[in-house]
C-alpha positions as CSV (number, residue, x, y, z in Angstrom):
1,M,52.5,24.2,-83.8
2,Y,49.5,21.8,-84.2
3,R,51.6,18.9,-83.0
4,S,52.7,20.8,-79.9
5,S,49.1,21.5,-78.9
6,N,48.2,17.8,-79.2
7,I,51.1,16.8,-77.0
8,D,49.9,19.4,-74.3
9,L,46.4,18.0,-74.6
10,K,47.5,14.5,-74.0
11,K,49.5,15.6,-71.0
12,N,46.5,17.4,-69.5
13,K,44.3,14.3,-70.0
14,K,46.9,12.2,-68.2
15,K,47.0,14.7,-65.3
16,I,43.2,14.7,-65.1
17,I,43.0,10.9,-65.1
18,R,45.8,10.7,-62.5
19,F,44.0,13.3,-60.3
20,T,40.7,11.5,-60.7
21,L,42.2,8.2,-59.7
22,I,44.0,9.7,-56.7
23,T,40.8,11.4,-55.6
24,A,38.8,8.2,-56.0
25,A,41.5,6.3,-54.1
26,V,41.4,8.8,-51.3
27,I,37.6,8.8,-51.1
28,F,37.6,5.0,-51.1
29,A,40.2,4.9,-48.4
30,I,38.3,7.4,-46.2
31,S,35.0,5.5,-46.8
32,L,36.7,2.2,-46.1
33,F,38.4,3.6,-42.9
34,S,35.2,5.1,-41.7
35,S,33.2,2.0,-42.3
36,M,35.6,0.0,-40.1
37,F,34.5,2.0,-37.0
38,Y,31.1,2.3,-35.3
39,T,29.8,4.0,-32.2
40,V,27.4,2.6,-29.6
41,S,25.4,5.0,-27.4
42,D,24.7,4.4,-23.7
43,K,21.1,3.5,-24.3
44,E,21.9,0.5,-26.5
45,V,24.3,-2.4,-27.2
46,A,25.6,-3.6,-30.6
47,V,25.4,-7.2,-31.7
48,L,28.4,-8.0,-33.9
49,T,28.3,-10.8,-36.5
50,T,31.1,-12.2,-38.6
51,F,30.1,-13.8,-41.8
52,G,26.6,-14.1,-40.4
53,E,27.5,-15.6,-37.0
54,V,27.3,-13.7,-33.7
55,T,30.8,-13.0,-32.4
56,G,30.2,-10.4,-29.8
57,I,28.0,-7.9,-28.0
58,Q,29.5,-4.5,-27.6
59,E,28.7,-1.9,-24.9
60,A,28.7,1.9,-25.3
61,G,31.8,3.4,-27.0
62,I,33.7,3.4,-30.3
63,H,34.5,-0.1,-31.8
64,F,36.3,-1.6,-34.8
65,K,34.8,-4.1,-37.4
66,L,36.0,-5.7,-40.6
67,P,34.9,-4.0,-43.8
68,F,33.1,-5.2,-47.0
69,G,30.3,-6.8,-45.1
70,M,32.5,-9.4,-43.4
71,Q,31.2,-8.0,-40.1
72,K,27.8,-6.4,-39.5
73,V,26.5,-4.4,-36.5
74,Y,22.9,-4.6,-35.2
75,Y,22.0,-1.9,-32.7
76,V,19.6,-2.9,-29.9
77,E,18.1,-0.5,-27.3
78,V,18.3,-2.5,-24.1
79,N,18.3,0.3,-21.6
80,E,14.9,1.8,-22.6
81,T,11.5,0.7,-21.4
82,K,9.2,0.1,-24.4
83,T,5.4,0.1,-24.4
84,I,2.4,-1.5,-26.1
85,E,-1.1,-0.2,-26.1
86,I,-4.0,-2.7,-26.4
87,G,-7.5,-1.4,-26.9
88,Y,-6.5,2.2,-27.7
89,R,-3.9,4.3,-29.3
90,T,-2.3,7.6,-28.3
91,N,-2.0,10.4,-30.7
92,S,1.0,12.7,-31.0
93,D,-0.9,15.4,-29.0
94,G,-1.5,13.1,-26.1
95,S,-5.2,12.3,-27.0
96,T,-6.4,8.7,-27.3
97,Y,-8.8,6.9,-29.6
98,P,-10.3,3.4,-29.1
99,V,-9.4,0.3,-31.0
100,N,-12.6,-1.8,-30.6
101,D,-11.2,-5.0,-32.2
102,E,-8.6,-5.2,-29.4
103,S,-10.7,-3.9,-26.5
104,K,-14.0,-5.8,-26.9
105,M,-14.0,-9.1,-25.0
106,I,-16.5,-11.7,-23.6
107,T,-16.6,-12.3,-19.8
108,G,-17.1,-15.5,-18.0
109,D,-20.9,-14.8,-17.6
110,F,-21.2,-14.1,-21.4
111,N,-21.3,-10.3,-21.2
112,I,-19.4,-8.1,-23.6
113,I,-16.9,-5.6,-22.1
114,N,-14.4,-3.1,-23.4
115,V,-11.0,-3.3,-21.6
116,D,-7.8,-1.3,-22.3
117,F,-4.3,-2.4,-21.3
118,F,-0.9,-0.7,-21.1
119,I,2.2,-2.9,-21.2
120,E,5.8,-2.1,-20.3
121,Y,8.5,-4.4,-21.6
122,R,12.3,-4.3,-22.3
123,I,14.8,-6.2,-24.4
124,S,16.5,-8.7,-22.1
125,D,18.6,-10.7,-24.7
126,P,19.7,-8.6,-27.7
127,E,21.0,-11.6,-29.7
128,K,17.7,-13.5,-29.4
129,Y,15.7,-10.4,-30.0
130,I,17.3,-10.0,-33.4
131,F,17.7,-13.6,-34.6
132,A,15.1,-15.8,-32.7
133,S,12.1,-14.3,-34.5
134,G,11.2,-12.0,-37.3
135,E,8.9,-9.6,-35.4
136,P,9.3,-10.1,-31.6
137,E,7.1,-7.2,-30.7
138,S,4.2,-8.6,-32.8
139,I,4.7,-12.0,-31.1
140,L,4.7,-10.4,-27.7
141,K,1.5,-8.4,-28.4
142,M,-0.4,-11.4,-29.7
143,L,0.7,-13.5,-26.7
144,I,-0.4,-10.8,-24.3
145,Q,-3.8,-10.4,-26.0
146,S,-4.3,-14.2,-25.8
147,Q,-3.6,-14.2,-22.0
148,I,-5.9,-11.1,-21.5
149,R,-8.8,-12.9,-23.2
150,N,-8.2,-16.1,-21.2
151,V,-8.2,-14.2,-17.9
152,I,-11.1,-11.9,-18.7
153,G,-13.1,-14.9,-19.9
154,S,-12.7,-16.5,-16.4
155,Y,-14.2,-13.5,-14.5
156,E,-17.8,-12.3,-14.4
157,I,-18.4,-8.8,-15.5
158,D,-19.2,-7.3,-12.1
159,P,-15.8,-7.9,-10.5
160,I,-14.0,-6.8,-13.6
161,L,-15.7,-3.4,-13.4
162,T,-15.3,-3.1,-9.6
163,E,-12.8,-4.8,-7.2
164,S,-10.8,-7.4,-9.2
165,K,-8.6,-5.1,-11.3
166,D,-5.4,-5.9,-9.4
167,Q,-6.0,-9.6,-9.4
168,I,-6.6,-9.6,-13.2
169,Q,-3.4,-7.6,-13.8
170,I,-1.3,-10.0,-11.7
171,A,-2.9,-13.1,-13.4
172,I,-2.3,-11.8,-16.9
173,K,1.3,-10.9,-16.1
174,D,2.1,-14.3,-14.5
175,L,0.6,-16.2,-17.5
176,T,2.4,-14.0,-20.0
177,V,5.8,-14.5,-18.3
178,I,5.3,-18.3,-18.4
179,E,4.4,-18.3,-22.1
180,L,7.1,-15.7,-23.0
181,A,9.7,-18.0,-21.5
182,K,8.6,-20.8,-23.9
183,Y,9.0,-18.5,-27.0
184,D,12.4,-17.2,-25.8
185,I,12.5,-14.2,-28.1
186,G,14.7,-11.9,-25.9
187,L,11.9,-9.8,-24.4
188,S,10.8,-9.5,-20.7
189,I,7.6,-8.0,-19.2
190,N,8.0,-5.1,-16.7
191,D,4.3,-4.4,-16.0
192,I,0.8,-4.9,-17.3
193,K,-1.8,-2.4,-16.3
194,M,-5.6,-2.3,-16.9
195,Q,-6.2,1.2,-18.0
196,D,-10.0,1.2,-18.3
197,S,-13.0,-1.2,-18.3
198,E,-16.6,-0.4,-19.2
199,P,-19.7,-2.1,-20.7
200,P,-20.1,-1.6,-24.5
201,T,-23.3,0.5,-24.3
202,S,-24.1,3.7,-22.3
203,A,-27.3,2.2,-20.7
204,V,-25.4,-0.8,-19.3
205,N,-22.6,1.5,-18.2
206,E,-25.1,3.7,-16.3
207,A,-26.5,0.7,-14.6
208,F,-23.1,-0.5,-13.5
209,A,-22.3,3.0,-12.3
210,A,-25.4,3.0,-10.2
211,V,-24.4,-0.4,-8.8
212,K,-21.0,0.9,-8.0
213,N,-22.4,4.0,-6.3
214,A,-24.7,1.8,-4.2
215,D,-21.8,-0.4,-3.2
216,S,-19.8,2.7,-2.3
217,G,-22.8,4.0,-0.2
218,A,-23.1,0.6,1.5
219,K,-19.4,0.6,2.4
220,T,-19.8,4.2,3.7
221,A,-22.7,3.2,5.9
222,I,-20.8,0.1,7.2
223,N,-17.8,2.3,8.0
224,N,-20.0,4.8,9.8
225,A,-21.7,2.0,11.8
226,N,-18.3,0.6,12.7
227,A,-17.1,4.0,13.8
228,Y,-20.3,4.4,15.9
229,K,-19.8,0.9,17.4
230,N,-16.2,1.7,18.2
231,T,-17.2,4.9,19.9
232,K,-19.9,3.2,22.0
233,D,-17.5,0.3,22.8
234,A,-15.0,2.8,24.1
235,E,-17.6,4.6,26.2
236,A,-18.8,1.3,27.6
237,E,-15.3,0.2,28.4
238,A,-14.7,3.6,30.2
239,R,-18.0,3.1,32.1
240,V,-17.1,-0.4,33.1
241,D,-13.6,0.8,34.2
242,S,-15.2,3.6,36.2
243,I,-17.6,1.1,37.9
244,I,-14.8,-1.3,38.7
245,K,-12.6,1.4,40.2
246,N,-15.5,2.8,42.2
247,A,-16.2,-0.7,43.6
248,E,-12.6,-1.2,44.4
249,Y,-12.6,2.2,46.2
250,L,-15.8,1.2,48.2
251,K,-14.2,-2.1,49.0
252,L,-11.1,-0.5,50.4
253,A,-13.3,2.0,52.3
254,R,-15.3,-0.8,53.9
255,I,-12.1,-2.6,54.8
256,N,-10.7,0.5,56.4
257,E,-13.9,1.1,58.3
258,A,-13.8,-2.5,59.6
259,Y,-10.2,-2.0,60.7
260,E,-11.2,1.2,62.5
261,E,-14.1,-0.5,64.2
262,I,-11.8,-3.3,65.3
263,A,-9.3,-0.8,66.6
264,M,-12.1,1.0,68.5
265,F,-13.4,-2.3,69.9
266,N,-9.9,-3.3,71.0
267,A,-9.4,0.1,72.6
268,M,-12.7,-0.2,74.4
269,Y,-11.9,-3.7,75.5
270,E,-8.6,-2.6,76.9
271,E,-10.4,0.1,78.9
272,Y,-13.1,-2.4,79.9
273,A,-10.4,-4.9,81.1
274,K,-8.9,-2.1,83.3
275,Y,-12.2,-0.8,84.8
276,P,-15.0,-3.2,83.9
277,E,-17.6,-1.7,86.2
278,V,-17.0,1.9,85.1
279,T,-16.9,0.9,81.5
280,R,-20.2,-1.1,81.7
281,T,-21.9,1.9,83.4
282,R,-20.6,4.3,80.7
283,M,-21.7,2.0,78.0
284,Y,-25.1,1.8,79.6
285,Y,-25.4,5.6,79.7
286,E,-24.2,5.9,76.1
287,C,-26.8,3.5,75.1
288,L,-29.5,5.5,76.8
289,E,-28.2,8.7,75.1
290,S,-28.5,7.0,71.7
291,F,-32.0,5.8,72.5
292,F,-33.2,9.2,73.9
293,P,-31.4,11.9,72.1
294,G,-31.9,15.5,73.4
295,I,-33.4,14.2,76.7
296,T,-31.8,15.2,80.0
297,V,-31.9,12.5,82.7
298,Y,-31.3,13.3,86.4
299,I,-30.7,10.4,88.8
300,D,-30.8,10.6,92.6
301,T,-27.8,8.7,93.8
302,S,-27.5,10.0,97.4
303,G,-31.0,9.3,98.8
304,N,-31.2,12.8,100.3
305,G,-32.8,14.5,97.4
306,D,-29.6,15.7,95.6
307,L,-30.1,15.1,91.9
308,L,-27.2,14.3,89.6
309,K,-27.4,15.2,86.0
310,L,-26.0,12.4,84.0
311,L,-27.3,13.0,80.5
312,P,-26.1,14.4,78.2
313,L,-22.7,13.0,79.2
314,D,-20.8,15.9,77.9
315,T,-22.1,18.0,80.8
316,I,-21.7,15.4,83.5
317,T,-18.7,17.2,84.9
318,S,-20.5,20.5,85.3
319,G,-23.6,18.8,86.7
320,T,-21.6,17.1,89.3
321,T,-20.0,20.3,90.3
322,G,-23.4,22.0,90.6
323,G,-24.8,19.2,92.7
324,N,-22.0,19.5,95.2
């Protein structure tokens, strides 16, 4: 009886060992099989290395790789825009706080100014991003800070605070792109924006604000003066145009009057050519009428006392009839 129980115990141990080995083999096979496949999302690419050497860059999807560390996968987010804040940091709730060690700089006229920048960049070469340097983001940030201080140091404080923001941004970006190409760490700059610029003390800040307001007032006055000038110029042009058109009208009127007088003269000449004596007499009487308006003239033409009323000429017909 005792011997039989020992035999059963040995059989159970063998079964347990066999089950354990089979379970371990299954788990190992599942782990091995799962480790041979990896998934790449649509926001990234995967850099695949075989025995430490880059052998491929995989796009989004499910891919196969060799197990036991023979092939390794490095995920790189190439389809996302990344950002760097210089001179300030943003909290999780959206609020910001200053980082004076980064924002405080010296201008070309030896003034101190606080300037904040916001940088947008992306990974342009995933292989170089992983293997060309240990910390590519840190290198990029230090490189940008160096170019920022170079450009800010070449400007006086007044244009930095007023009208030269766009020029400064462009200059910093251009210099950064040139230097970044030398380092070749797989990153590219999208944009560099100057967020804010202000003097380090409130008193200086108030003084520059007053200067800015005065400059704005001067520009407003100039714009108003130009608007007034444009209005007066338009009125003057309209007046000149009116005078010119009126002169042209008077010119045409005088020319037409001259043509009318010529036509009247020609008509009178034609009548004169037909009856010169009668025409001369009529012209003589018309001349008298113009010299003596409202005067009635009677002329004795028969010698026997009969008077003929000649003036005004419009009643000569009736006067002649009355004389007869």
